[in-house]
C-alpha positions as a printed Julia matrix, in Angstrom:
820×3 Matrix{Float64}:
  31.6   46.38   -34.22
  31.21  42.64   -34.28
  34.62  40.61   -34.08
  33.95  38.84   -37.45
  33.5   42.18   -39.17
  36.73  43.44   -37.67
  38.8   40.5    -38.95
  37.18  40.72   -42.38
  38.21  44.33   -42.61
  41.74  43.58   -41.21
  42.31  40.92   -43.97
  40.93  43.38   -46.66
  43.27  46.05   -45.44
  46.35  43.79   -45.8
  45.21  42.73   -49.34
  44.64  46.4    -50.27
  48.27  47.26   -49.4
  49.69  44.31   -51.42
  47.8   45.16   -54.71
  49.47  47.54   -57.16
  47.21  50.57   -57.59
  45.79  51.5    -61.06
  44.55  54.75   -62.28
  42.08  56.29   -59.91
  38.5   56.76   -61.01
  35.16  57.87   -59.43
  32.95  55.2    -57.95
  29.43  55.48   -56.47
  29.04  53.26   -53.4
  25.81  52.28   -51.64
  25.98  50.87   -48.13
  23.61  49.21   -45.56
  21.32  51.39   -43.64
  18.27  53.47   -44.64
  18.5   56.89   -46.12
  16.61  59.73   -44.47
  13.6   59.37   -46.78
  12.9   55.72   -45.57
  14.53  55.48   -42.15
  11.88  54.09   -39.72
  13.96  53.94   -36.63
  15.81  51.12   -34.84
  19.22  52.81   -34.15
  19.75  53.83   -30.61
  19.7   57.63   -30.27
  18.09  58.24   -33.72
  14.39  58.49   -34.18
  12.58  57.76   -37.41
  12.9   60.33   -40.23
  10.64  58.69   -42.82
   7.19  60.08   -43.62
   4.19  58.73   -45.55
   4.84  58.35   -49.22
   4.64  61.63   -51.27
   4.95  63.77   -48.08
   7.66  66.36   -47.61
  10.31  65.83   -44.93
  11.42  68.74   -42.69
  15.05  68.56   -43.44
  15.75  71.3    -40.97
  14.6   69.37   -37.92
  17.14  68.06   -35.44
  15.84  64.47   -36.01
  16.92  64.71   -39.67
  20.11  66.69   -39.41
  21.41  64.42   -36.59
  20.59  61.27   -38.63
  22.28  62.83   -41.7
  25.45  63.48   -39.63
  25.28  59.88   -38.38
  25.24  58.49   -41.97
  28.04  60.68   -43.19
  30.2   59.73   -40.15
  29.6   56.1    -41.03
  30.79  56.74   -44.63
  33.9   58.48   -43.35
  34.6   55.66   -40.76
  34.39  52.97   -43.47
  36.85  54.68   -45.75
  39.26  55.59   -42.97
  39.37  51.92   -41.76
  40.0   50.57   -45.19
  42.42  53.06   -46.7
  45.25  55.34   -45.7
  44.57  59.08   -45.66
  45.55  60.67   -48.9
  45.02  57.54   -51.06
  41.34  58.4    -51.76
  39.1   61.46   -51.98
  35.4   61.33   -50.87
  33.45  63.58   -53.16
  29.95  63.42   -51.77
  27.88  61.73   -49.05
  24.41  60.73   -50.28
  22.11  60.76   -47.31
  18.71  61.83   -48.33
  17.46  59.5    -51.12
  20.08  56.83   -51.12
  22.62  55.89   -48.5
  26.06  56.03   -49.96
  28.87  58.13   -51.23
  30.94  59.01   -54.21
  34.7   58.45   -53.88
  37.8   58.91   -56.06
  40.1   55.98   -55.7
  41.95  53.15   -57.57
  40.17  50.1    -59.15
  41.98  47.91   -56.69
  40.67  50.01   -53.79
  37.16  49.85   -55.36
  37.48  46.0    -55.32
  38.43  46.2    -51.68
  35.33  48.3    -51.01
  33.1   45.81   -52.93
  34.02  43.05   -50.44
  33.92  45.07   -47.25
  31.07  44.34   -44.82
  28.12  46.62   -45.04
  28.79  47.59   -48.65
  25.94  46.79   -51.06
  27.14  48.07   -54.45
  30.1   49.76   -56.0
  29.46  51.3    -59.46
  32.0   53.05   -61.56
  30.82  56.52   -62.45
  29.56  57.14   -66.01
  28.99  60.16   -68.13
  25.76  61.86   -69.11
  24.93  64.26   -71.92
  22.43  67.11   -72.61
  19.49  65.86   -74.71
  19.37  68.7    -76.83
   8.06  81.73   -77.76
   5.2   80.37   -79.61
   4.59  77.17   -77.61
   2.19  78.53   -74.87
  -0.34  79.64   -77.61
  -0.04  76.3    -79.3
  -0.85  74.54   -76.05
  -3.7   76.83   -75.21
  -2.16  78.1    -71.92
  -3.13  81.84   -72.08
  -6.8   81.19   -72.61
  -7.4   77.82   -71.16
  -5.08  77.31   -68.25
  -3.51  80.5    -66.9
  -6.88  82.15   -66.19
  -7.85  79.24   -63.86
  -4.68  79.97   -61.8
  -5.31  83.79   -61.49
  -3.74  84.68   -64.86
  -0.14  84.51   -66.15
   1.1   86.63   -63.28
  -0.04  83.93   -60.85
   0.64  80.89   -63.0
   2.87  78.56   -60.92
   2.87  80.86   -57.8
   4.95  79.35   -54.95
   5.82  76.23   -56.96
   9.6   75.46   -57.16
  10.91  73.72   -60.21
  14.51  72.35   -59.88
  16.67  72.21   -62.95
  19.61  69.78   -62.94
  21.38  71.13   -66.03
  24.15  73.55   -67.17
  23.27  76.43   -64.82
  21.61  79.69   -65.58
  22.3   83.19   -66.92
  20.58  85.14   -64.2
  20.64  88.5    -65.91
  18.47  87.33   -68.83
  15.07  89.25   -69.12
  13.26  85.83   -68.74
  14.65  85.63   -65.12
  15.03  89.16   -63.84
  12.45  90.61   -61.5
  12.18  94.18   -62.8
   8.58  95.39   -63.3
   7.15  92.34   -61.53
   5.32  91.86   -58.24
   8.08  91.12   -55.76
   8.71  87.54   -54.77
   8.28  87.0    -51.09
  10.14  84.43   -49.03
   9.17  80.72   -49.42
   9.61  78.87   -46.07
   9.12  75.48   -47.65
  12.22  75.88   -49.79
  15.64  75.68   -47.99
  18.21  75.85   -50.8
  21.34  77.81   -50.88
  22.36  80.67   -53.24
  25.92  80.65   -54.28
  27.66  84.02   -54.93
  29.37  84.86   -58.35
  33.11  84.65   -57.63
  33.66  87.5    -60.09
  30.95  90.07   -59.14
  30.39  88.84   -55.52
  26.62  89.13   -56.25
  24.16  86.32   -55.43
  22.75  84.29   -58.27
  19.28  84.5    -56.73
  16.72  87.27   -57.05
  13.44  85.82   -55.71
  12.46  84.38   -59.09
  15.66  82.33   -59.0
  15.36  81.0    -55.41
  18.29  78.62   -55.3
  21.52  78.26   -57.27
  24.27  75.7    -56.61
  26.85  73.83   -58.7
  28.21  70.22   -58.48
  31.48  69.32   -60.05
  33.46  67.25   -57.63
  33.36  64.14   -59.94
  34.23  66.12   -62.94
  37.2   67.69   -61.08
  38.38  64.29   -59.85
  38.07  62.9    -63.38
  40.23  65.8    -64.75
  37.5   66.96   -67.12
  36.7   70.3    -65.35
  38.29  73.59   -66.49
  37.16  76.45   -64.24
  37.96  79.02   -66.97
  35.41  77.67   -69.5
  33.16  75.68   -67.24
  32.78  78.23   -64.4
  33.03  77.08   -60.78
  29.66  78.52   -60.04
  25.96  78.2    -61.23
  26.68  80.52   -64.18
  25.62  78.84   -67.48
  28.68  78.49   -69.76
  26.69  76.39   -72.22
  23.21  77.89   -72.87
  21.28  74.7    -72.38
  20.31  75.25   -68.76
  19.04  78.87   -69.26
  17.0   77.6    -72.33
  15.28  74.73   -70.42
  14.57  76.95   -67.36
  12.93  79.59   -69.56
  10.74  77.05   -71.31
   9.34  75.83   -67.92
   9.31  78.99   -65.84
  10.45  82.0    -67.84
   8.66  85.3    -67.42
   5.71  86.0    -69.61
   5.81  88.34   -72.71
   9.64  88.72   -73.19
  10.29  90.0    -76.74
  12.5   87.63   -78.72
  14.69  90.06   -80.72
  17.57  89.11   -82.99
  19.26  91.04   -85.76
  16.65  93.84   -85.5
  13.62  91.53   -85.94
  11.12  90.47   -83.25
  10.19  86.81   -83.59
   7.4   87.06   -80.99
   7.04  86.94   -77.2
   8.68  84.22   -75.12
   7.07  82.75   -72.02
   7.53  79.82   -69.75
   4.76  77.26   -69.11
   4.42  78.5    -65.42
   5.68  82.15   -65.67
   5.4   82.76   -61.95
   7.06  79.53   -60.73
  10.31  79.66   -58.82
  13.53  78.41   -60.37
  16.05  76.41   -58.4
  19.36  75.74   -60.3
  21.48  72.6    -59.63
  24.3   72.9    -62.17
  25.82  69.45   -62.93
  26.32  69.61   -66.75
  29.2   71.5    -68.43
  29.8   72.75   -71.98
  32.67  70.47   -73.16
  32.17  67.09   -71.55
  28.53  66.82   -70.39
  28.46  65.61   -66.86
  29.08  62.66   -64.43
  26.37  60.65   -62.72
  28.0   61.16   -59.3
  27.5   64.94   -59.68
  23.99  64.59   -61.05
  23.01  62.3    -58.17
  24.42  64.79   -55.66
  22.47  67.54   -57.48
  19.17  65.56   -57.25
  19.69  64.55   -53.64
  20.34  68.23   -52.72
  17.24  69.52   -54.74
  14.91  67.08   -52.94
  16.46  67.89   -49.61
  16.0   71.66   -50.41
  12.25  71.18   -51.03
  11.69  71.45   -54.82
   8.23  70.43   -56.03
   9.17  69.46   -59.62
  12.45  68.22   -61.16
  13.25  68.88   -64.81
  16.01  66.63   -66.25
  17.15  67.19   -69.84
  19.96  64.77   -69.25
  20.54  61.1    -70.16
  23.43  58.55   -70.0
  26.04  58.4    -72.74
  25.92  54.6    -72.43
  24.53  51.99   -70.04
  26.18  51.63   -66.69
  28.93  49.03   -66.87
  28.0   47.19   -63.7
  24.23  46.93   -63.8
  22.0   44.87   -66.06
  18.64  46.31   -65.12
  17.55  49.57   -66.56
  15.59  50.62   -63.45
  18.29  49.78   -60.86
  21.27  52.12   -60.76
  22.19  55.03   -58.56
  20.53  57.47   -60.98
  17.12  55.79   -61.21
  17.19  54.77   -57.54
  17.77  58.35   -56.48
  14.83  59.44   -58.61
  12.63  56.77   -56.99
  13.61  58.38   -53.62
  12.67  61.72   -55.09
   9.19  60.53   -56.08
   8.84  58.9    -52.65
   9.48  62.4    -51.27
   6.6   63.79   -53.31
   8.66  65.31   -56.17
   7.4   64.94   -59.77
  10.2   64.18   -62.21
  10.11  64.94   -65.98
  13.0   63.48   -67.97
  13.86  63.81   -71.64
  13.23  60.48   -73.43
  16.34  60.75   -75.55
  17.33  61.87   -79.04
  18.16  58.43   -80.67
  15.07  58.4    -82.94
  13.5   57.15   -85.15
  15.0   53.88   -84.35
  13.19  51.43   -81.9
  14.47  50.9    -78.31
  16.48  54.18   -78.25
  14.94  55.47   -75.02
  17.33  56.66   -72.2
  14.44  57.16   -69.68
  13.01  53.74   -68.53
  11.51  53.74   -64.95
   7.76  53.98   -64.13
   8.27  56.61   -61.47
   9.64  59.09   -64.13
   7.52  60.95   -66.68
   9.55  60.25   -69.94
   8.92  62.97   -72.47
   9.07  62.64   -76.34
   9.52  65.54   -78.6
   6.94  66.94   -81.08
   7.06  69.38   -83.89
   4.53  72.13   -83.33
   2.51  74.09   -85.91
   5.18  76.65   -86.8
   7.41  76.15   -89.92
   9.89  78.45   -91.41
  10.58  78.36   -95.17
  12.22  80.56   -97.72
  13.18  80.45  -101.44
  15.83  81.56  -103.87
  14.63  82.79  -107.35
  17.2   82.37  -110.13
  17.64  84.47  -113.22
  16.12  81.82  -115.43
  12.96  81.94  -113.41
  13.51  78.73  -111.32
  12.44  78.88  -107.68
  14.46  76.81  -105.31
  13.02  76.02  -101.86
  15.28  76.4    -98.9
  15.6   77.34   -95.26
  16.47  80.81   -94.12
  15.26  82.85   -91.2
  16.14  86.07   -92.89
  14.95  89.2    -94.58
  14.67  89.32   -98.31
  17.19  90.91  -100.65
  16.75  94.66  -100.93
  13.56  95.9   -102.75
  13.1   92.36  -104.05
  15.65  92.94  -106.75
  18.13  90.45  -108.1
  21.82  90.42  -107.49
  24.87  88.85  -109.08
  25.82  85.37  -107.79
  29.49  84.9   -106.88
  30.85  81.51  -105.62
  33.41  81.64  -102.85
  35.87  79.34  -104.63
  36.06  81.77  -107.56
  36.97  84.72  -105.31
  39.78  83.22  -103.16
  42.61  85.69  -102.68
  45.36  83.09  -102.8
  44.5   79.7   -104.19
  47.75  78.2   -102.79
  46.46  78.82   -99.21
  44.47  75.67   -98.8
  45.06  75.22   -95.06
  41.53  76.24   -94.57
  38.4   75.4    -96.69
  37.49  78.82   -98.2
  34.22  77.57   -99.78
  32.51  77.25   -96.29
  32.82  81.07   -95.89
  34.08  80.97   -92.27
  37.2   83.21   -92.81
  36.51  86.49   -94.6
  40.27  87.2    -94.91
  40.56  84.43   -97.5
  38.04  86.04   -99.93
  38.24  88.96  -102.29
  35.99  91.68  -100.91
  36.05  93.7   -104.14
  34.49  90.92  -106.1
  31.9   90.07  -103.37
  30.6   93.56  -102.31
  27.04  94.05  -103.41
  26.67  90.45  -104.66
  25.26  87.26  -103.34
  27.92  85.06  -102.03
  27.61  81.27  -102.7
  29.15  78.96  -100.04
  29.46  75.22   -99.71
  28.28  73.01   -96.9
  31.18  71.0    -95.51
  31.74  68.44   -92.81
  32.84  71.29   -90.58
  29.23  72.26   -90.18
  28.37  68.72   -88.94
  31.1   68.74   -86.24
  30.38  72.37   -85.15
  33.6   74.01   -86.22
  31.66  75.85   -88.94
  28.35  77.59   -88.53
  25.65  79.52   -90.51
  26.16  82.35   -88.11
  29.76  82.69   -89.27
  28.74  82.53   -92.97
  26.42  85.43   -92.27
  29.14  87.36   -90.47
  31.66  86.66   -93.29
  29.13  87.79   -95.95
  28.24  90.9    -94.05
  31.86  91.91   -93.36
  32.65  91.58   -97.07
  29.69  93.79   -98.09
  27.65  91.0    -99.76
  23.99  91.55  -100.56
  23.31  88.1    -99.08
  24.51  84.48   -99.04
  23.42  81.03  -100.23
  24.72  77.89   -98.52
  24.53  74.85  -100.93
  24.32  71.31   -99.64
  25.87  69.1   -102.35
  26.12  65.9   -100.29
  24.28  64.9    -97.1
  24.62  62.1    -94.79
  21.37  60.15   -93.74
  19.64  61.95   -90.94
  21.25  65.34   -91.31
  18.96  68.04   -89.92
  18.87  71.57   -91.1
  17.15  73.99   -88.75
  16.43  77.55   -89.64
  18.89  79.93   -88.14
  18.21  83.66   -87.65
  20.61  85.86   -89.54
  20.95  89.55   -89.95
  21.28  89.68   -93.71
  19.47  87.92   -96.57
  20.55  84.23   -96.44
  19.25  80.87   -97.32
  20.33  77.18   -97.08
  19.52  75.02  -100.04
  19.24  71.72   -98.08
  17.86  69.6   -100.86
  20.83  68.08  -102.85
  18.83  68.07  -106.13
  17.94  71.81  -105.73
  21.5   72.61  -104.95
  22.62  70.82  -108.2
  20.1   72.95  -110.14
  21.75  76.09  -108.61
  25.24  74.88  -109.41
  24.27  74.05  -113.04
  22.68  77.36  -113.52
  25.83  79.07  -112.03
  28.08  77.03  -114.33
  26.16  77.89  -117.46
  25.92  81.63  -116.67
  29.62  82.08  -115.52
  31.97  82.24  -118.58
  35.61  81.17  -117.87
  38.96  81.43  -119.74
  41.05  78.48  -120.77
  42.65  78.28  -117.21
  39.17  78.07  -115.58
  39.32  81.65  -114.19
  36.0   83.46  -114.29
  35.78  86.12  -117.05
  32.55  87.6   -115.67
  29.72  86.79  -113.21
  26.4   86.73  -115.16
  24.24  84.6   -112.92
  21.72  86.51  -110.79
  19.22  85.64  -107.98
  17.07  87.02  -105.26
  16.41  85.69  -101.77
  12.76  85.69  -100.31
  11.54  86.8    -96.93
  11.91  83.88   -94.51
  11.01  85.69   -91.3
   7.35  84.87   -91.07
   6.3   81.39   -89.93
   3.72  79.26   -91.74
   1.23  77.7    -89.37
   0.28  74.06   -90.15
  -2.83  72.2    -89.07
  -0.9   68.84   -89.42
   0.75  69.59   -86.02
   1.79  68.13   -83.77
   4.02  65.44   -85.33
   6.62  63.22   -83.62
  10.05  64.62   -84.4
  12.42  62.42   -86.26
  15.03  62.5    -83.48
  12.68  61.73   -80.72
  13.69  58.41   -79.03
  11.24  55.54   -79.59
   9.99  52.52   -77.68
   9.54  49.75   -76.9
  10.84  50.21   -73.4
  13.57  47.79   -72.16
  14.0   46.24   -68.74
  17.69  45.35   -69.11
  20.65  46.13   -71.35
  20.24  42.85   -73.27
  17.25  44.91   -74.68
  14.53  42.62   -73.24
  11.18  44.39   -73.6
   9.52  45.68   -70.48
   5.79  45.44   -69.43
   5.76  49.23   -69.24
   5.06  51.87   -71.97
   7.65  54.52   -72.64
   7.78  57.31   -73.58
   4.88  58.53   -71.48
   3.88  61.73   -73.3
   4.65  63.95   -76.12
   5.44  67.75   -75.83
   6.82  70.48   -78.1
  10.58  69.85   -78.7
  11.44  71.19   -82.16
  12.58  74.69   -82.96
  11.75  75.99   -79.59
  12.72  79.64   -78.75
  14.23  80.15   -75.3
  16.61  82.18   -73.23
  20.3   81.75   -74.0
  23.44  82.51   -72.09
  25.78  85.17   -73.59
  28.55  82.69   -72.72
  26.67  79.81   -74.34
  28.58  77.55   -76.68
  26.16  74.62   -76.99
  24.97  75.88   -80.45
  27.64  77.73   -82.46
  24.84  79.53   -84.48
  23.72  81.36   -81.25
  27.01  82.27   -79.64
  26.82  85.69   -77.99
  22.96  85.9    -78.54
  20.28  86.31   -75.95
  17.85  83.79   -77.44
  18.17  80.53   -79.28
  15.75  78.34   -81.23
  16.93  74.75   -80.79
  15.44  71.25   -80.81
  15.62  68.07   -78.7
  13.71  66.08   -76.09
  15.74  68.44   -73.83
  13.23  71.06   -74.82
  10.21  68.81   -74.47
  10.87  67.83   -70.78
  10.67  71.36   -69.36
   7.35  71.82   -71.17
   5.98  68.98   -69.03
   7.76  70.22   -65.85
   6.13  73.63   -66.2
   2.66  72.19   -66.96
   3.12  69.91   -63.93
   3.86  72.98   -61.87
   0.39  74.4    -62.88
  -1.26  71.13   -61.9
   0.64  71.09   -58.62
  -0.44  74.67   -57.98
  -4.21  73.79   -58.46
  -3.87  70.39   -56.63
  -1.09  70.83   -54.03
  -1.68  67.51   -52.38
  -1.53  65.33   -55.48
   1.21  62.67   -55.69
   3.69  62.68   -58.59
   1.87  59.61   -60.01
  -1.51  61.54   -59.94
  -0.01  64.45   -61.82
   1.54  62.15   -64.35
  -1.81  60.29   -64.66
  -3.63  63.56   -65.27
  -1.19  64.58   -68.08
  -1.38  61.12   -69.75
  -5.16  60.3    -69.57
  -6.14  63.68   -71.03
  -3.53  63.77   -73.81
  -4.6   63.61   -77.49
  -3.65  61.28   -80.37
  -5.17  63.64   -82.97
  -3.51  66.57   -84.63
  -5.11  70.06   -84.92
  -6.92  69.0    -88.15
  -8.51  66.11   -86.34
  -6.43  63.44   -88.05
  -4.27  60.76   -86.25
  -0.81  62.21   -85.16
   1.95  61.41   -87.65
   5.58  60.53   -86.83
   8.63  61.48   -88.93
  10.41  58.34   -89.98
  13.03  57.19   -92.5
  12.03  55.7    -95.85
  14.02  52.9    -97.56
  16.13  55.54   -99.33
  16.81  57.28   -96.02
  14.63  60.2    -97.05
  12.23  61.54   -94.33
   8.58  60.35   -94.57
   5.56  60.58   -92.38
   3.83  57.53   -90.9
   0.87  57.01   -88.48
   2.32  57.37   -84.99
   2.01  54.7    -82.27
   2.35  54.77   -78.55
   5.95  53.82   -79.01
   6.41  57.18   -80.66
   4.2   59.43   -78.4
   3.27  57.37   -75.28
  -0.29  58.3    -74.33
  -0.33  61.18   -76.82
   0.3   64.95   -76.97
  -0.08  66.94   -73.79
  -3.34  68.8    -73.34
  -2.84  71.3    -70.32
  -6.38  72.46   -70.07
  -7.96  69.01   -69.64
  -4.97  67.95   -67.4
  -6.06  70.4    -64.73
  -9.38  68.53   -64.45
  -8.86  64.91   -65.48
 -11.93  63.47   -63.6
 -10.1   60.22   -62.66
  -6.5   59.44   -61.72
  -4.48  56.28   -61.65
  -2.53  56.78   -58.36
   0.6   54.85   -57.34
   3.34  55.23   -54.7
   6.59  53.75   -53.53
   5.29  50.35   -52.59
   3.66  50.05   -56.01
   6.91  50.74   -57.77
   8.66  48.22   -55.46
   6.02  45.66   -56.5
   6.69  46.42   -60.15
  10.41  45.75   -59.6
   9.85  42.65   -57.57
   7.53  41.02   -60.22
   9.64  41.9    -63.26
  11.17  38.67   -64.49
  14.97  38.52   -64.5
  15.68  41.11   -61.85
  17.81  40.03   -59.0
  15.93  40.58   -55.68
  19.22  41.17   -53.92
  19.88  44.02   -56.35
  16.4   45.41   -55.56
  17.15  45.35   -51.77
  20.53  46.93   -52.36
  18.91  50.06   -53.84
  15.62  50.19   -51.96
  16.57  48.74   -48.54
  13.3   46.83   -48.77
  12.63  43.13   -49.16
  10.31  42.02   -52.03
   6.66  41.11   -51.67
   5.08  39.85   -54.81
   1.44  40.8    -54.12
   1.27  42.62   -57.47
   1.6   39.21   -59.36
   2.8   40.79   -62.64
   4.56  44.06   -63.56
   1.66  44.79   -66.0
  -0.52  45.26   -62.91
   1.3   48.41   -61.83
  -1.42  51.03   -61.6
  -0.09  53.14   -64.48
  -2.31  54.99   -66.94
  -1.29  52.52   -69.78
  -1.34  48.75   -70.18
   1.57  46.99   -71.76
   2.09  43.23   -72.14
   5.3   42.46   -73.96
   4.75  38.66   -74.05
   1.1   37.75   -74.23
   0.4   34.06   -74.28
  -3.27  32.99   -74.51
  -5.14  35.32   -72.05
  -3.91  37.85   -69.53
  -6.15  39.87   -67.12
  -4.66  43.1    -65.67
  -6.19  45.31   -63.08
  -6.33  49.05   -62.64
  -7.72  51.25   -59.9
  -9.12  54.79   -60.61
  -9.92  57.48   -58.06
 -12.5   60.23   -58.63
 -10.78  63.64   -58.1
 -13.57  65.68   -59.71
 -15.42  66.6    -56.46
 -18.73  65.17   -57.72
 -20.17  61.82   -58.26
 -19.83  60.6    -61.88
 -20.83  57.58   -63.85
 -18.32  56.29   -66.42
 -19.06  54.07   -69.39
 -16.06  51.97   -70.26
 -15.31  50.82   -73.85
 -12.21  49.26   -75.46
 -10.86  48.7    -78.87
  -7.78  46.8    -80.22
  -6.0   45.76   -83.42
  -7.52  42.47   -84.66
  -4.71  40.16   -83.57
  -5.61  40.64   -79.91
  -9.08  40.54   -78.32
  -9.82  43.08   -75.57
 -12.52  43.34   -73.04
 -13.01  45.78   -70.09
 -15.04  45.11   -67.0
 -17.18  46.46   -65.59
 -18.73  48.22   -68.67
 -19.94  51.09   -66.45
 -19.27  52.24   -62.91
 -20.4   55.14   -60.71
 -17.71  56.66   -58.44
 -18.25  59.09   -55.51
 -15.9   61.95   -55.06
 -12.62  60.73   -53.45
 -13.62  57.06   -53.94
 -11.7   54.48   -55.91
 -12.98  51.61   -58.13
 -11.09  48.68   -59.71
 -11.62  47.6    -63.29
  -9.96  44.78   -65.4
  -8.69  44.62   -68.9
  -8.69  41.11   -70.51
  -6.36  40.53   -73.47
  -6.44  37.32   -75.52
  -4.23  36.35   -78.49
  -6.22  35.81   -81.64
  -3.37  35.45   -84.06
   0.43  35.68   -83.69
   1.85  38.45   -85.93
   5.28  38.98   -84.38
   4.43  42.66   -83.81
   2.57  44.68   -81.16
  -1.11  45.23   -81.37
  -2.33  48.68   -80.23
  -5.62  49.69   -78.67
  -7.1   51.75   -75.92
  -9.57  51.81   -72.97
 -11.84  54.85   -73.1
 -13.85  55.92   -70.04
 -16.55  58.5    -70.73
 -17.99  60.33   -67.72
 -21.61  61.57   -67.33
 -20.21  65.07   -66.46
 -18.02  65.4    -69.49
 -14.74  63.91   -68.38
 -12.94  61.64   -70.84
 -10.25  59.28   -69.61
  -8.16  57.37   -72.23
  -5.3   54.84   -71.63
  -3.22  53.15   -74.39
  -3.09  49.36   -74.48
  -0.22  47.4    -76.11
   0.32  43.69   -76.43
   2.57  41.44   -78.36
   1.01  37.98   -78.87
   2.97  34.66   -78.74
   1.97  31.07   -79.11
   3.85  30.14   -75.93
């Protein structure tokens, strides 16, 4: 060690001992030196470990393991020189994708670290949250895609999808290996299988090929409870099992609840392997330090695809740039290692700039409503029919039953510790008055916060012998969402406040009372319809109300980026999937084997599974090539041939439908069949992403070097020139020319005719108008954008490339014109 470095550390140690320590927290520290993924040599005794971009590293080789030990030793030495043993706890060494570590220490010690020689960044850990059947048929997989891979029993063969989520319930029918062709060993995957501490059995079975959990940061923060969170890969939440089954669950698993079969469930790639990296937990979500460790391990183990249904609770406190933090930098390393990453876009919609997935190397997935809708109705004694939601059977023999309100059958009205009207506690209600009747309950705030559930209403009604139940919504906050919930007895939610008022008015008129207000007799009657059968709509897909919207931002001052996000739209509303019997993420599905839930969390594993099918057919394609194939073949039309619509709020906060834009759906809704044979791809690699960072205005080049270990070169000229399958210019003044390069992956020469269209405020021109491309060859083309008028809003358009052999390649174009 140099003498100057020694004296710096000596002075820092003295200062560290003088300062009064504060409450310890978790910090993620990056240090000088290349991680395994990008080390090109230069240290005596350690040969280069880096490979060409998108190639897999042999992490079992002596070269890699010895360099990994060297990095970890450096991390330990740094901490040992600065701090006394026992005053800190190192949680993880990050060696594969970034060079650094996670450590639990005081803020004063963190400040000491920040000024130590060789330390590049010190970031306080921050929390993340979960971004929370019929879909394969809707996407055309059984007829259009699976046959090309040898049928469903070969779809995804030998592709490993890694899930950084809440773990897995390994005994679920979607994951077991009974009655399937045995899964052989997969030498390219080197992950571990933890053993269940209760049963002493492995979590793996061939289908599940790896299972590990990461909780050191959660334990250090005092958030982890091993009794409810499980110190193993076991899913104590439900979310992780659900996402894994969407991407890679077995084909043809009957979805049965309350004696009814709702169809057969299947993953997108039913034969793909599942590698579990549990870093999310039921009560608190997760911590970035654990998530980064999980991703680093997944890539080290050799996964092909990463599915991330996780996003930050809030921006990192110590970084301004959306693309540069330990999380996104780790994912950049994953992509450099050849791993395709699908991340949920976020659930902050329908408001603009609500995305939590920003970087160009990630496929950011928005959520769509597919063609399946569940509806039900309540028919009153006066003949009125009230529409509602209820995934339930009809009342017996379609006959009418007496209506009884919960607040009229309370056993002891003085007991108001609990709210009896929300029907959560059967012991508060008079069974003799309810038996054989329809119980009317009230929707309270408890349903919003999760302490009350429709499942519990159903259980209460059933235990009291009711013929069914009705849940009335009298007041509703803007944006409240009522999803259908499967129940075992006739039941319906009247979610429309005006319809609930009609029901209440009818009940009042038909229920005579004495002078004290006590009911003399119940005269109101009603019958509940059959809500079990879905109605299929041609207006699908639509962009879900909750799905996060663009424009994308480049910093946490919400400055707009020259990059389109989200990238693509996939089903994410009312998705059936596997559930953990221990799962508590959705109170309506506690103790169930399946759940039907919504979120961009459900959309991301759809893309992860479809990416596995593409990877199976094209094993040497880069992550950017797979993403390009998904985006350029997507559709902006619904099944009826009309432009896709997006759910949005009206001025009165009611839900309305508007024409969707790329800020809602990216390039469009995924089309798996065409994605397998896109004709052309827009390829990009690590150096391209580095060029994007280096040319983005406002990014500190030292911050880039801190996270990438690479100095900037600005040959790209402008971030809009990143070779992505979309064009975004957030600040267009006069004229801008952007360049793209396409590569023919079709195996035959093809001539493409290029056309472009744009909203009137911006002129667009594409050159050349036609080009012939040999198999494997690449050609450049330019898109010229010119401001015609300044409108203060984005103009939308597209470049369409039609091939002579039937391929169609479409990329969205967005520009916001300014006068200067």
